[in-house]
C-alpha positions in Angstrom: -6.8 5.0 69.0 -6.7 3.0 65.7 -9.2 5.1 63.7 -9.3 2.4 61.0 -11.2 0.2 63.5 -13.8 2.8 64.2 -17.1 1.8 62.8 -18.8 4.4 60.5 -22.1 4.9 62.4 -23.7 6.7 59.4 -26.6 5.1 57.7 -26.4 4.7 53.9 -29.4 5.3 51.6 -29.1 3.8 48.0 -31.3 5.1 45.5 -31.9 3.3 42.1 -33.0 5.8 39.5 -31.9 9.5 38.9 -35.1 11.1 37.7 -38.2 12.6 39.5 -39.0 10.2 42.3 -35.3 9.0 42.9 -33.7 12.4 43.1 -36.6 14.1 44.9 -36.3 11.4 47.5 -32.5 11.8 47.8 -32.8 15.6 47.9 -35.5 15.5 50.6 -33.7 13.0 52.7 -30.5 15.3 52.5 -32.5 18.3 53.7 -33.7 16.1 56.7 -30.2 14.6 57.5 -26.7 15.9 57.0 -23.9 13.9 55.4 -22.5 13.0 58.9 -25.8 11.2 59.6 -26.8 9.8 56.2 -24.7 8.9 53.3 -26.6 8.9 50.0 -25.6 7.0 46.9 -27.7 7.2 43.7 -27.3 5.2 40.6 -28.6 6.3 37.2 -28.0 4.4 34.0 -28.5 7.5 31.7 -26.6 10.7 31.1 -29.1 13.0 32.8 -31.0 13.5 36.1 -34.0 15.4 37.3 -35.4 16.2 33.9 -38.9 16.6 32.5 -39.7 13.6 30.2 -43.2 15.2 29.6 -41.3 18.0 27.8 -39.6 15.9 25.2 -42.3 16.2 22.5 -42.1 20.0 22.9 -38.3 19.8 22.5 -38.6 17.6 19.5 -41.2 20.0 17.9 -39.2 23.2 18.6 -41.2 24.8 21.2 -38.4 24.2 23.7 -35.2 25.1 21.9 -32.5 23.5 24.1 -32.4 20.2 25.7 -31.0 21.6 29.0 -34.1 23.6 29.5 -35.8 20.4 30.4 -33.3 19.7 33.2 -34.5 20.9 36.7 -31.1 20.0 38.4 -27.9 18.8 36.9 -25.8 15.8 38.3 -23.2 18.2 39.6 -25.8 20.3 41.5 -26.9 17.0 43.2 -23.3 16.2 44.0 -22.7 19.7 45.4 -25.6 18.9 47.9 -23.7 15.9 49.3 -25.3 13.1 47.1 -22.9 10.6 45.6 -24.5 10.4 42.2 -23.2 7.7 39.7 -24.1 8.2 36.1 -24.0 5.5 33.5 -24.2 3.0 36.2 -27.0 0.4 36.2 -28.1 -1.6 39.1 -28.4 -5.2 37.8 -29.4 -7.0 41.2 -30.8 -6.4 44.6 -29.8 -8.7 47.4 -32.6 -8.1 49.9 -31.3 -10.6 52.5 -27.8 -9.1 52.6 -29.0 -5.5 52.0 -26.9 -4.7 49.1 -27.2 -3.9 45.3 -24.8 -4.9 42.5 -24.2 -2.1 39.9 -22.5 -2.2 36.5 -20.5 0.6 35.0 -22.0 0.8 31.5 -18.8 2.3 30.1 -16.3 0.0 31.5 -18.4 -3.1 32.2 -17.1 -3.3 35.8 -19.5 -4.6 38.5 -19.5 -4.1 42.3 -21.6 -4.5 45.4 -22.8 -1.6 47.4 -24.5 -2.1 50.8 -27.5 -0.2 52.0 -29.3 0.5 55.2 -32.2 1.9 53.3 -33.1 1.5 49.7 -35.3 3.5 47.3 -36.4 1.9 44.0 -37.4 4.5 41.4 -36.7 2.7 38.3 -39.5 4.2 36.4 -41.3 2.7 33.4 -40.2 1.3 30.1 -41.8 2.1 26.7 -43.7 -0.8 25.2 -42.0 -2.1 22.1 -44.4 -4.5 20.1 -43.0 -7.9 19.5 -42.8 -7.8 15.6 -40.4 -8.1 12.8 -38.2 -5.0 12.2 -39.1 -3.1 15.4 -35.4 -2.6 16.2 -34.5 -1.2 12.9 -32.7 2.1 12.3 -35.1 4.9 12.4 -37.6 3.2 14.8 -37.7 5.3 18.0 -39.3 5.1 21.5 -39.4 8.4 23.5 -38.9 8.0 27.2 -35.7 9.6 28.2 -33.6 12.6 27.2 -31.2 10.1 25.5 -34.2 8.8 23.5 -35.2 12.3 22.6 -31.7 13.1 21.4 -31.5 10.1 19.4 -34.8 10.8 17.6 -33.7 14.5 16.9 -30.4 13.2 15.5 -32.4 10.8 13.2 -34.7 13.6 12.0 -31.6 15.8 11.2 -30.1 13.2 8.9 -33.2 11.6 7.3 -33.9 12.8 3.7 -37.5 11.6 3.5 -40.4 13.5 5.2 -42.7 10.7 6.0 -43.4 9.7 9.6 -45.5 7.0 11.2 -46.5 7.2 14.8 -47.6 4.0 16.4 -50.2 4.6 19.1 -52.5 7.5 19.8 -52.1 8.1 23.6 -50.7 11.2 25.2 -47.2 10.5 23.8 -48.4 9.4 20.4 -50.6 12.6 20.0 -48.0 15.0 21.2 -45.3 13.4 19.0 -47.6 13.5 15.8 -48.0 17.3 16.4 -44.3 17.7 17.0 -43.4 16.0 13.7 -46.0 18.0 11.8 -44.2 21.1 13.2 -40.9 19.7 11.8 -42.5 19.5 8.3 -43.2 15.8 8.3 -46.2 14.1 6.6 -47.6 12.2 9.6 -49.7 9.1 9.9 -50.9 7.9 13.3 -51.8 4.1 13.4 -54.0 3.5 16.4 -55.3 0.2 17.8 -58.4 1.9 19.3 -61.6 3.2 17.7 -60.4 6.8 18.4 -57.3 8.6 19.7 -56.7 9.2 23.3 -58.0 5.9 24.9 -58.0 7.7 28.4 -61.1 9.3 27.0 -64.5 7.8 26.1 -64.8 7.2 22.4 -67.2 10.1 22.0 -64.7 12.5 23.3 -61.9 11.0 21.5 -63.7 11.7 18.3 -63.3 15.5 19.0 -59.5 14.9 19.3 -59.5 12.9 16.0 -61.1 15.8 14.1 -58.6 18.2 15.6 -55.7 15.9 14.5 -57.1 15.7 11.0 -57.4 19.5 11.0 -53.6 19.7 11.6 -53.0 17.5 8.4 -52.4 14.3 10.5 -53.7 11.1 8.8 -55.6 9.0 11.5 -55.8 5.3 10.9 -58.0 3.8 13.7 -58.9 0.1 14.5 -55.5 -0.9 13.1 -52.5 -2.7 14.6 -49.0 -2.5 13.2 -47.7 -6.1 12.6 -44.5 -5.4 10.9 -41.8 -2.8 10.1 -40.2 -3.1 6.7 -36.6 -2.0 6.0 -34.6 -1.1 3.0 -31.3 -2.7 1.9 -29.5 -0.2 4.2 -31.3 -1.6 7.2 -33.3 1.6 7.7 -37.1 1.5 8.2 -39.1 2.2 4.9 -42.6 1.3 5.9 -44.9 -0.1 8.5 -47.6 -2.8 7.8 -51.0 -3.5 9.1 -53.4 -6.4 8.2 -54.9 -4.3 5.6 -52.4 -1.7 4.4 -48.7 -0.6 4.1 -47.6 3.0 5.3 -44.4 4.4 3.8 -42.1 5.8 6.7 -38.8 7.4 6.9 -38.9 7.5 10.7 -41.2 5.6 13.1 -42.1 6.7 16.7 -43.5 4.3 19.1 -46.2 5.7 21.3 -48.0 2.7 22.5 -47.7 3.2 26.2 -45.3 2.0 29.1 -45.0 -0.6 31.7 -43.6 -0.4 35.1 -39.9 -1.2 35.0 -39.8 -3.7 37.9 -37.7 -6.6 36.6 -35.1 -6.0 39.3 -37.8 -5.9 42.0 -39.4 -9.1 40.6 -36.1 -11.0 40.6 -35.5 -9.8 44.2 -38.9 -11.2 45.4 -40.5 -7.9 46.1 -44.4 -7.7 45.8 -45.9 -6.6 42.5 -49.6 -5.8 41.7 -51.9 -6.9 38.8 -50.4 -4.2 36.5 -46.8 -5.1 37.3 -46.0 -2.3 39.5 -44.4 -2.4 43.1 -47.0 -2.3 45.9 -46.4 0.1 48.7 -48.1 1.3 51.9 -49.4 4.9 52.4 -45.8 6.0 53.3 -44.4 4.6 50.0 -42.7 1.7 51.8 -42.6 -1.5 49.8 -45.1 -3.9 51.6 -43.5 -6.4 53.9 -40.0 -4.6 53.8 -39.2 -2.1 56.5 -36.2 -0.5 54.9 -37.2 -0.4 51.2 -39.3 2.4 49.5 -40.5 2.8 46.0 -42.1 5.6 44.0 -42.7 7.0 40.5 -43.6 5.1 37.4 -42.5 1.8 38.8 -45.4 1.6 41.5 -49.0 1.0 41.6 -51.3 3.5 43.4 -54.7 3.6 44.9 -57.4 5.0 42.8 -59.5 7.0 45.2 -62.6 6.8 42.9 -62.6 3.1 42.1 -60.9 1.9 45.3 -58.6 -0.3 43.2 -54.8 -0.2 42.5 -53.6 1.1 39.1 -50.6 2.2 37.2 -50.5 6.0 36.6 -47.1 7.0 35.2 -47.0 10.7 35.6 -44.3 13.2 36.8 -46.7 15.0 39.2 -47.1 11.7 41.1 -43.4 10.8 40.9 -42.3 14.1 42.4 -44.8 13.8 45.3 -43.7 10.1 45.8 -40.1 11.2 46.1 -40.8 14.0 48.6 -42.8 11.6 50.9 -40.1 8.9 50.6 -37.3 11.4 51.5 -39.3 12.6 54.5 -39.9 9.2 55.8 -36.4 8.0 55.1 -35.1 11.1 56.9 -37.1 10.3 60.0 -40.3 12.4 59.4 -43.7 11.2 58.5 -45.7 11.7 55.4 -48.3 9.7 53.4 -49.4 9.5 49.8 -53.3 8.7 49.9 -53.9 8.0 46.2 -54.8 9.5 42.9 -58.1 10.4 41.0 -56.4 10.0 37.6 -56.1 13.6 36.3 -54.2 14.4 33.1 -54.2 17.1 30.6 -52.7 17.5 27.2 -53.1 19.4 23.9 -53.1 19.0 20.1 -52.3 22.4 18.6 -54.7 24.6 20.3 -57.1 21.9 21.3 -56.9 21.2 25.1 -57.7 17.6 26.4 -58.3 16.9 30.0 -59.7 14.0 32.1 -60.1 12.9 35.6 -61.7 10.0 37.6 -63.4 7.1 35.6 -64.3 6.5 32.1 -67.6 4.8 31.3 -65.8 1.5 30.8 -63.9 2.0 34.1 -67.1 2.4 36.0 -68.6 -0.6 34.4 -65.6 -2.8 35.2 -65.8 -1.9 39.0 -69.6 -2.5 39.0 -70.7 1.1 39.4 -74.1 2.1 38.0 -73.9 5.7 36.8 -75.4 8.4 34.7 -73.5 10.3 32.0 -74.2 13.8 30.6 -72.5 15.8 28.0 -72.8 19.6 27.6 -71.6 22.3 25.2 -70.4 25.6 26.5 -67.9 28.4 26.0 -64.7 29.2 27.8 -65.7 32.8 28.4 -69.1 34.7 28.4 -70.5 34.1 24.9 -70.5 37.9 24.1 -67.0 38.4 25.2 -64.3 38.4 22.4 -62.3 35.1 22.2 -65.0 32.9 23.7 -64.3 29.3 22.3 -66.4 26.2 22.4 -66.0 23.6 25.1 -67.3 20.0 25.5 -67.6 18.7 29.1 -68.7 15.1 29.8 -69.5 14.0 33.4 -70.3 10.7 35.2 -72.1 10.5 38.4 -73.1 7.4 40.5 -76.8 6.7 39.9 -77.9 6.2 43.5 -75.8 8.6 45.4 -74.9 11.2 42.9 -71.2 10.9 43.6 -69.0 12.4 41.0 -67.1 9.7 39.1 -65.3 11.4 36.4 -65.1 14.3 34.0 -63.6 14.7 30.6 -63.1 18.1 28.8 -62.2 19.0 25.3 -62.0 22.6 24.1 -59.7 25.5 23.2 -58.0 27.9 25.4 -59.0 27.9 29.0 -60.6 24.4 28.8 -58.0 22.0 30.0 -57.2 23.3 33.5 -60.9 23.5 34.4 -60.5 19.8 35.0 -58.8 20.7 38.3 -62.2 21.7 39.7 -63.4 18.2 39.1 -60.2 16.7 40.4 -60.7 18.5 43.8 -64.3 17.4 43.9 -63.4 13.9 43.4 -60.7 13.9 46.0 -63.3 15.4 48.4 -65.9 12.8 47.5 -68.4 15.4 46.5 -71.8 14.7 44.8 -72.7 16.6 41.6 -75.6 18.3 43.6 -72.9 19.6 46.1 -70.8 20.8 43.1 -73.5 23.0 41.7 -73.0 25.2 44.9 -69.2 25.7 44.3 -68.2 29.3 44.6 -66.2 29.6 41.5 -64.6 32.8 40.3 -66.6 34.7 37.5 -66.0 37.5 35.2 -66.8 37.6 31.5 -63.1 37.3 30.3 -62.7 34.1 32.2 -66.0 32.1 32.2 -69.9 32.3 31.6 -71.8 33.1 34.6 -72.3 29.4 35.1 -68.9 27.7 34.6 -69.0 24.8 32.0 -68.2 22.3 34.8 -71.0 23.4 36.9 -73.4 23.4 34.0 -72.5 19.7 33.6 -72.9 19.2 37.3 -76.4 20.7 37.3 -77.3 18.5 34.4 -75.8 15.4 35.9 -77.7 16.2 39.3 -81.1 16.5 37.5 -80.5 13.2 35.8 -79.6 11.5 39.1 -82.7 12.9 40.8 -84.9 11.6 37.9 -83.2 8.1 37.9 
């Protein structure tokens, strides 16, 4: 028999993107099917795979000593598991009709087509770079990938001056400000909002503001950078707002991210109001039987508001990848949605939120009650007890929990998980007051702060 004429009956899975969602999908699919049944080809335009982008500020700040500590699985480890992983290779086009992708080798410039039976799009998100003069100057950095983090560290090592400006005060901006303080820089944060951490209501963001100033960070709120000034050597020397100029030897952009869906858009795939790919519960791109998408490039259902939103978090990306890999491999799994849980820190101040903020609730037409309580992380008499502020929103008529925000010291942040579970279960604040939580003086007051807030919210709902 002429074996050259025997058709390869294996299916081919092509994965675009080599980080959390993409490689989780590839790895799970490989666990479901062996190489004789499923060929897996993955394209990654960077130098690294399966790494923690969330850990980059801690690497920059010195809490994590080595870059490789952030890498969960190396490219060679993926290859050893039967995945044809191609680094420094960028997919530049998706041909949906002919089921193929065109990829460019970023070192040689060569391009070629690769056919697929099944496709996973995990292109992530891209940092927002404000459209203003000087934004591409030497010394201006976004921080999204390990390559970005290395570039920033290299700049910090060769920069003589010690003045840094961070543009934006979201999670990345706040964490990078602390990292730069740890490196001995004078740090100014320029923020468009009235307070840092726009994922919180302004009254809770004010607590973060005070903590940042306590670290020696200069906060400039209600200001927008309009220009980056450079010196004769082309390097950044200052940023400019409408009212002032702030000297800078290095600038870090932390103004958020957008879904990286330019490929998907050009291919005619469906995008939502926030620019992310739209999928069904199995993470299959809507209207396309053999294409899946996950991670920071998709929109997900908010279980509290009932609307689609873009929530770029590694926790979701890894779950998406597992679900996609299961479905690609012939199993069945779903991703029902999110409640919007996130946690961060500034020095020893822990910041957490889940569910809706006040403006979120108003935007979707919900009438609500809001309460704020002060408590402690442990029994007040136990050594090390520290203050904690909890804000809770409940729907006015039903008492359904809508959202929780927590700012406090050690032991505060992860308490938000209580609220995340309650939100996912659709609990009322009245029901929450009966939750059987663990208690001992070293861990909590006899009434946990989240339950104190629930009691107060329940009383306010009954009185409304």
